[in-house]
N, C-alpha and C positions, 0 to 999 in steps of 0.2 A: 776605621776606626768608630767614627761619627755613624757611619751606615750598619756597622753590624750592631752597636748599641741600643738602632731603632728597629732593628727585623723582632719582628714577635714569632714567640716560641711556636711553634708547629700545634696547629688547636685538634685534639681528637673531639670526635662528635658527640661525646659523655661528656668527656670532662669539658667542655665546655658549659653545658651545665652546673659544674660545680659539685661538689659532694655533697656540698647542705641542701643547693636542689636536688641529687640524686634522691636524698633522704626523702624530704618533703616530700616528690613525686611517688616512690615506691612504695615507702614506710605508710605515706597516708592512705595512699590508695589500696593497700589491706584495709590500714582502720578504719575509711569508709563503709567497704565491702563490707566487713564483719558486722560494722552498726547497722547499716541497712539490713543484713541476713540477720540479725536478733531482731529487730523492729520487726519487719516482714512476718519471723518466725510468732512474736509473742502478739501480733493483729491477727495471723491466721485462729492463733490459736483460741485468741477469746472470741474472736468472732462467733466458731465454731464453741467455745463455753454460752458463748449470749444465744445461740439456737438451739438449746437443751444435749449437747454434750456431754455424761458423765464423767468419763477418762479422761485425764488429763496429765501432761508430763511432770513428771519431778521438777522441769526445774521450772518450766509457769507456774505452778503448785506452792514453789517457794514464794516467788516474785508476788502472786497474787496474795497470798494469803500471809503472810507478815506484812504487807499493806505498802511493800516497794513498789506498787507500777506504775506511780506516777515519778515516783524518786529516780526508779530506773531509765524510763523515758526522756528527764530534764538532765539526764547526766548523759546517757548519748549522745543526744540533741547538743549536750557542751563540747562534749567531744566530736561530733561532724563540725562545730562551727570554727572550733580551732582546726581542724585538719584541713577544713575547704579554706577557711583563710591564709592558712600557710600556704596552700595548692594557688587562692589568687594574687600571694605576693611570687612566687615564679612564675605565675599569669604574664605580671604586670610588667615583670623584668622580660619577658621573651618577647611581652608585642612592643613594649619602649624598643627592645632592638631593633625587631624589623621595622620600624617606625624610622630610627634615626638611622637604619644602611638602605631600606630599601623604598621608604615613603616620603621622604624628607622631612625634616620640620623646621617651625618658623626657628629664624637665628634666635629671639627671646628667651626661648624654649628650653634649645638647644640643651644649655648646659644642666635642667631640670632631670630633660628625659635620658641623659647621656648617664646620670646619677641615679637613676629609676633601674639602670641594670645592675649595680652592685648594692643596692639595698633594698631588703623587704619593704612594699608598701603598696597602698589599698591602689585599684584601679580608678580610683578617683580622683588620687592625682596625676596621672597618666591624662584623663579623657578634659583636666581644667587644664591640663599643659596642653593640650595636642590640639591646635587650630586648625584645621583644615576644611577646606570648600567640601562638602557633600560631595560635586559632580567627579571630584578629582579621584577620591579615595574614601568611597562611602561604605567598604566592606571595615575600613579600623573601626568608624563611627558607628558602626551595627554592633560592634565585635564589645566595644568600651561600655557602651551603653548597659548591652546584655551582662557583662560581668559585674560592674556598677549594680544594674540593680537585682543579677546574683547576692554580691555581698550584702548588700540592704536587706535581703530575702532573707536571708540562713538566721540574721540577729533572732528572729523571730518562728526558726524551727521548732522548739519545744513549744510556743502559744500554739502553731499551728499541726503537731503531733496532739497538743490536748485537748484540742479542740473536738478530735475523737473520741473522745473518754464519756464515761457517763455509769450512774448509777446501776449495776443489773444484780440481780441473784446466778450466784452461778454454785456449781455444786461444788461441794469439798471432799476432798481425799476419806475415803471410807472410814468409819469408825467403828472402834468391838468394843462392844461396854456391856456389861451386866443391865437390864431393863428387870423392873419391878412389873408385876399380876396382880390382880386383885381377883385373887383366887381360892378359892374352896369357901364363897361367903353362905356356904349354906345355912351355917347356926347364926348367923348377926341376926341384930334387929333392926328392922325397917322404921322406926316408930319415928316421928317427927319428919321422915321424909316429906317435901311440900312440890311433888312433880308435878303435880296438875297444877296447883296453884302457884307455881313461877315463873317465871319470862325468861328461860334462856342466856344468858348473857351473850354466848355468840351459837351460829350451829357448826355444831365441835364437826371438823372433816375425819374421816372413816375412809376405807378400802372399797370398793366393791368390786365382784365380779362379773364382767361384761354379760348381762344376760339378752334374753329376746322373752320379752309377758306375749303371753299367751291371747294370739289374734281372739276378738269377743265373739265373730263367727263362728269360733271352732269349740264355743264354750255352751253349754246348755242352759239354758235361760234360767236351769234353778237355783243355780252357784257361776260366785269368782271366785276364780283362782292366779294371786299373781305371779307363782310359781315360784320356784326357789333364786331368793334374794341374796346370796351369801356378801357379808360387810366384816370387816376386821376392824377393831376397836384398833385407833392408835393408842399404843404402852408411852403414851409421852403427858406427862400430867398441862404441861404450857400450851398456852393458845402459839405462841414464837416456833415450838418447836415444832406441833403438828403441823404446821402453815409452811413452815421450810424444809420440810420429811420429802426426801425423792427417791428414797430408795430405802428396805428396810427386809432384812434377810435374819428370821429370830418367832421365838412364841409373840402370839397374839390371841383376842377372845374373839372367834369368831361366830357372829348373830347370824343367825338363818331369819330373815322376815318376811316372811311367807309370810302369806294370809288367805284366809279361801276362807268365802263367804257364801254360807248354805239359806235355803228357804226353807225355816220350820214350818212344824204344824203346831198353833197356841189352840189348847184346849184348857176347860173349868180357867177363864178370863172373868176376872174380876175388875171393875172401873172405880176408884176414889176422886174424888174432889174436894178439898176442905175448902170453906167459906165463913162467913158470918148472917145469921137466918134471922132473918125481920117479920116474922110470920109467915104472909105465904112466897114470901120469895126469899131466894139466896144469892147473893155475891162469892164470888173467887176473890182470893186472898194472895194469889198470885198465879201465874202461867207455866201451873204443872198439873199432872192430875197421876194416877199411883198407877199400874197396873198388875198385877198379879194373876197367878196361873201355872201354866206347864207347860213345857215345849217337849217334841220328840221331833223323830225324822223317820223316812221311810223303814218300813221294815226289813225290807233289803241293803240295801244301800248302795246298789249298785250305781254306778258311774262318780258317787259321790267322792270329793276328794277328802271324804272321813271316815277313820275306821271304827265300829259295833268291836264295844270289849266282848271279848268270846267267854271271860271268867265266868257271865253272871246275867242271866238270861230272864233276868225278872225285874232290872231296870230298863223300862224301856221309855219315859220320861220323866221331867226335870222340872220341879219346882219355880218361880222367882218371884219376886217379890221388887219392880224397879219402876224407876219416877222418871215420865213420857212429859218431854216442855210440849204444849199447845200454843198456838197462835202462833207467832212470825220467832218464832225465841230458837230454834234451831234442831236440833239433833243431841240426844243419850247413849250415853252409852254405859251398860251395866254388865258387872266383869262378877263369871262365875271361875274361881281360879279353884280347883284342888287342893291346891299345898295350904290354900287357907279356909278350906271348910272341911277341914276334918274331924271338927268336933260336928258335926252334922251330920254321922253318919256313914254307913256304906252307900249310902245314893250315890253320890258326888264321883264316891270314887268308881263308879263303870258310865263316867259319862263319855259320848263319843271321842277321838283322837284324830288328829291330824295326820293325814298319812304320809308314808314315807318324809321323814324327819330325821331318820338317822343319829337320834340323838335321845338319851333315855329322860333329857327333859320333860315334866307333864306338859299337856297344851290346855290353855286358858281356853274359855269362852267369853266371848261379846258379845251382848243383846246389845242389840245399837235399835234405837227406837225413832220414827219419827212420825209428825201429826198433820192433821190437815183438818182446815177452823178455827173460826176466831174465839177466844177466850169467854167471853159474856154467849155465844149457842154452845160450847158444853159447857157451862155450869146449868144454862136452862134446859139442856135435854136429861144430861144424868138429877137435875136434882125433880124432873118430870118422873125419869124411868126408875132413879135409886131412892132407895131408903136411907130417912137420914137417920145418923147414931152421933154417938156423944155429945149430946146441945151439950154446952155450957150458958146456964141461965144468966152467968156477971156479964162476960164478952160476948156474947151471943154466937160465938163460935159454935163451929158442927160440921159435920162431915157426910158425903153424899157419896156411897157406894150402889153399883148397881152391876148384877147378875150378867157378864154379855157370852153365856155358853150360849145364847141360841142367835144370837146375831149374826149377823151377814158376813161371810171371809171370802178373798178374794186372792188369787194365787197373780203377783205382779213381779217375775222377774224371781230374782232374790228375798224379794219381803213378802211375807206373811201381812195380808192386808183385814183390818177389824172395820168393819163399817157399822155407823151409830145408827139403830131404824129409821126410815123414810127422812133420811138426811145425806148432804156429803160429806160429812165431818166423815174419817176413819182414821185408824195406828196403823202405822205400817213397822216391823219386824223382821228384824233379820239377824242370824248367828252366825257371828266371823269368830273362827276359829287361829291358833297363831300358840308359838312356842316362846317365851319372856325370859330368854338367856342364849349361852351359849357355851362354845368347848373352845377349852386350848387346843392352840395345835401350833404347826411350826411353820409357818406361812413367810412368801417374799411377796412384795408390792411393789408400785412402782408408778412415777409421775415427771414428766415433762417438765412441770410448770410449780412452781409454789400456790397452795391452795386457800388464801384468806378466807377465815373465817368471819361469813357473813353477820348480822344482825338484825332485829326487826327495825324497820326504820317508817314513817309517818310520810304516806304522798298528800302534799297540801291541794295537791290540782286534781287526785282524783279523790280528796275526804273519804282515803279509807290506809292503812297498810299494803305497804311493797311488799308481797312474797314472791314472787316472780325464782328472785333468784332462789331463793330456800327452798322454795317448789323443784326448781332446776337439779339442786342436788340431793333431791331423795323420791327424784320421780323420772325414770329413764323411759322411754314413750320406745329405744330399741332401735331409732333411725343413725346412717350413719353420720350426722351432722354434730346430734347429740353424745361427745364422747364425755370420757371419763376428765380428761380436761378443764371441758366445757364446765364440765357441773363441778368442778374446783377439787376434786379428792382423787384417790389412790385408786390404780387398778390392780385388782388382786387378783395375780399371777396363778399364783398355785399355792396349795398347803397340803400340807402331810393327812394325807388319807386312810392312813392308820388307826386304830384306836386314840380316842383323846385322851390327852393328859390329864382334864380336871373337868370339872361340870361348871357352870357359872349359872346363879339364878337372877334374873333382874325383872323378879315379877310384882315390886314395888306398881309399876304401873298397874297393875290390876287392883293390887288392896290396899291401896292410896289414891282410891277415888275421895273427892271432895266427903258423899255422901257416906259413913263409913260407921253403919251399924251393929251391934251383935244380934247378927242376922240367925234364925233358930227354924228350922223348918215347922215344927209345933206349933211358931208362933207368925202367923200371916202378919205380922201387924211391921215385924223387923223389915228391913230393907237389905238388900246385896247393894257393895259398890256402885256406886256408883255418878257420874256428872254430865256436865251438861253443855255441850257444844254450842255454843250459841250461836248463831246467823248474821245477829250485829256486828257493829262495825264495831263496839268493845266489850262483844260477847255478849251472856246473858244478864239478866240482874234478875239473876236465885243465886241461894246460899250454895247452894252446890254446883256454880257454874267454874267448868271451866276456863282458864288463864285464856286472856283474846287472844295472847300470840299463839297459843295450840288451836284456838276455835278459827283462825285466821289461815289457818297452813292448810288445818281439814278440810276447811272446806272454797278453799283456795286449789287443792288436788281434786277434791270432788267437783268439781264443779269444769276445771279442766277437762279431768281425762272419763267422768261421769259413775265411775266404779268408787263402791263403797269399800273396796281390798285394797284399793292403793292408798288412798286415802289415809285411814286406818295404820297401814302399814306405815306411813310417813311418820305419821303423830308419834305412834309406838316406838318409832328408831328415836326420836328425839328425847321420847323422857326414858327407855332406857339408857342412852349417854350420856343425861345428866345423871342416875343412876349409879353409874359406874365410876364416873368422876367426881361426884360429891362422896362415895365410899372410898376411893384411893386412896390419898392421901391421910383416912384415919382407921381402915381396919391393918392391922398388921400381922393378919392372917396370908404375908406374901410368898408367894413363888417367884425366885427372880430364876434368873436363866443369862445367857449369854447372845447377844443381838451383835448383827452387822446393820450400820446405818448410815446411809447415807444426805448432809444436810443442805440446803442453799445457803450462802448469805450472799447481803449486799456489796457490792465491790464495784470501784471504778475500775472499771475497765475497758479498753478501744472497742467500739461498736458498729463504725466505718471506717472508710479506706479515705475518707474525701483528704482529709491532713496530710497523710502517710504518701495517698497517690501525689499531693502536690510538692512534697516536698523530695520522694524519690523522680519528681520529673527534672525538678530544679538540678540534684546532682546528677542526675541522665546529661542535660543540657552544661552543665559545670566541668565533663569529662569532652565531652562533646569541643565544645572552645577550647579545653587543658590540651588536649590530643592535637587538634588545630595547628593550633599557635606553637606546641613543641617540634614537630613535624615540618610547618616551615623554618621556626628557628635552625633546625639544624641542616636544612638545607639551603635555606638563602642567605645568613648571614657568618660573617668569617671574622669581625673581628670588636665581637661582642662574647666573653665572659664572664656567666651571674655569677656575682657575689665579689668581683674585682674592683675594690675602689680607686685605685691608680690609675690601670687602664680606664678607664671611665673617665676619669680628671686631665688625663692625659690627654686623651683625643679630643677632650673639647679646645684643645690650647693648639691654634695653627698660627700660619701667618694671615690670616683672613681676620680671625678673635682675638689677633694680639692690641691692635690698638683699643678694644672694645674689654678687655679684658683688663688692660692699665688702666685706664680712664676708671671702671666700676669695682675701683676697690671702696671706697667712700660712698656708695650713691647706691640707692633703691633698685627695685624691678621697674619702675613706675619712668623713674631717670634714666636706664638705661633703654625703656624702650622709643624712650625719645632720640637717644644718639643713634639707634638702629634708622628714625625714622629719616636721619641727616646723611646718612651713609650714601654715598654718588653709585646707587644701584637701582636700576630700573624697575627691581620688586619692589623698593624698599620692604614695607614690612614685612610683605610676603613672599618675601625671600626666602629660598626653602633652603635647607642644610641636610647636608648628608657626611653620617663617616663614612669615608673609602679611603684607597690606596695613594698616594703622593707620592708618583714616577718618581718626582725625583729625588728627592731623599728617602720617597721608601718605607715610609711611617702612615700606620691609621690616624686620618684625622680629620678632623669638621670642614666641612667647605661647599661654597655653594654648587649648585648646577641648572 
């Protein structure tokens, strides 16, 4: 009867793990695997989004754009900690079983280690209880240290995972909405626009068709041509929307920023300078002279990027009256826009036009002037060669006018140069053709990066304005390293080649130059709209000076490229953008049309794999320890059933421990240790105990070996 009661029930291989242990191992493994797969998927999609991928899965979009990325990772890390912690409890029980049945444990630790088979506990409890010489069983010590390290490390799982996070601009889901366009503004009033007298707050982002500028050696010496520069104005009024735009399909204003500069022939020219008259001498009051005359081109126009109007053969030259800076003042531009000169009679209606424009908008001509020679030298020569007129006896103000019709003239590339007799002084003039405005097309544009809109900044190191970033936005040398992304603009991928929906006139760049006069062909004293792009740091000292921001950009592009056409197209694109966006919120003749666009948003997502790799590596080590312990537990233990308290407790009671148990009912652990030292055994404290089968009573109990 006594023997039957001490016999153990037959232990099945998996039954030894217990129902709770099996559930912890099975269900926990599934949850851990699912969490790792979810995190790996989220990391993979996030890295691809960081690298510029536009299309994302719906799940990723929901997590990121609802600002749940860090929360999902934190919750998943918490789930991992719970599952891994529970499995470490099973690992502790299996390790305790192996130690107490196979390796042997110190007598004073035997009760605790035996009970660790029955109750979930941290590996740390087993490590502190298992005191063993490393020379005998180092594998157990290594396994326990590794398991304790993993348990501690898993407490920082969320910290490690979140260390991979950073703020990144990622593309949102496509949005379809109506956009408003500044359309059909032909009848609007441009009075009050101060494009040339104002600095743009930012240099506005746009889309551009990749181009290959014509090589200088391919161009004849008498003209420059930028070639077609197709640019789409972004139909968004705010800087934030324009800067974050990644994809757009819908209507937009397309501008061809092409500029062609041709060498004109100057005839019937007169030079006038204002100054103060004091008897036999005169003094200039400003660094400006006034040049009037006529300009014309070769009769056949062969090889030129301009077309002659065929409707009238009677107008072959056109008058002008412009302001020219002298000294070191820079460059002046003087506009002839047919739409602004309709009161001048038919003469300006038959000026040459830019060829191959594919638009019904009229061509605007800018006469560009520059000079050589100091101001006082100009005053001296003109006062000697010219006639003094309009003398004011009170203020002593006067003007000197000289007929330059017979002065020497030379050709210098795109410039016609008029030389002052017997001096090195000269005036150079070139005629530049462009179309101010654009047409509405359905377009497609894209970019892989955000494009923050730069502004003009002062560089204390060079004591001048830094326009490098701005210049690169408006001038593309056409090489492989200078991409649209490096320029901070979008790529104009395609546009509708059919008939344009509407034209957009943006002619204020010509009509609103600072020097605005009621010009009349019959009154040679009236000036065309003119402005001076000063070469000084702060522009020109003149009432006709253009803002130093425009001057800095113009001269930077001019000095970098050596091309007047490139410099002029850059600054004209800036002023056309300023006009477009200044009128867009004011003019209500708006064309609304649906468009699809994708914006980038700054989101907190993983940008590297370091933290994830560390956690994944720890999980791999965890399963290696767990699987090894489970295999050894099932193969080499016979008396251990995980989760069975009475079995674990009953096996501690044996003939060898009965005396200590009886004496320890009111003693602490330190006193029990002293009792074990007093035992009459050769090993003393180092005596090892194992749970093994007692052949006499056939029960599993602890005993020395």
